[in-house]
N, C-alpha and C positions, 0 to 999 in steps of 0.2 A: 719682512719688507712688504709694505702696502703700496699699491698704487691706486690713485684716485682718478677716475676718468671722469673729464666735464663732458655730460651728455647736453645735447641740446634740447631745449624746453620742449620741442615738439616730439622728442623721443619717448617711448612709453618705457624705459629702461628699468627694470626693479631688480632688486637683489632679493632672491627669494630662498636660495640653498642656505641651510643652517649654518653650514660652517663660513660661508662668506659672511652671514650677518655675525657670528661670533667673531670674525676676525676684524670686521669693520668697528664693532662695539670695542674690542681691546684696544685698536688704534685711537679710537675717540677718547677712551678712558686714559691711555697714556699719555696723550695731548693733554688732556684736563689735569691730571695727576702733576706733570711737570709744570702746567702753566700756573695753577692756584692751589696745588699741595693737596694731599691725600684726603686731609679732613673736609676742605672745602668741597672736593670733588665729590665725595661720597653724600654729603649734603645736598648737592646739586643733582646727583643720580637719584637720590631718595625723593626729592620733591618732583622730579620728571615721573616717577614711578607712580607717586602718589596723584598726580593728574589723571592717570589712567584713561586718555583720550579726552577728558574734559577740555573744553575751551578755556584757556587762561585768563580771557578777557572776560 
């Protein structure tokens, strides 16, 4: 079970705990797989990793 908390824009809230990061990524992946299918989700995540912090514009 995952809970997403909507923090105010002024808050400096960050997720830094590796376990929390892994759980958040797993939740995002599960939603993506359900919404667009495993193959498309894999392509999406590979494209994100390929960006490696580069400006997409």
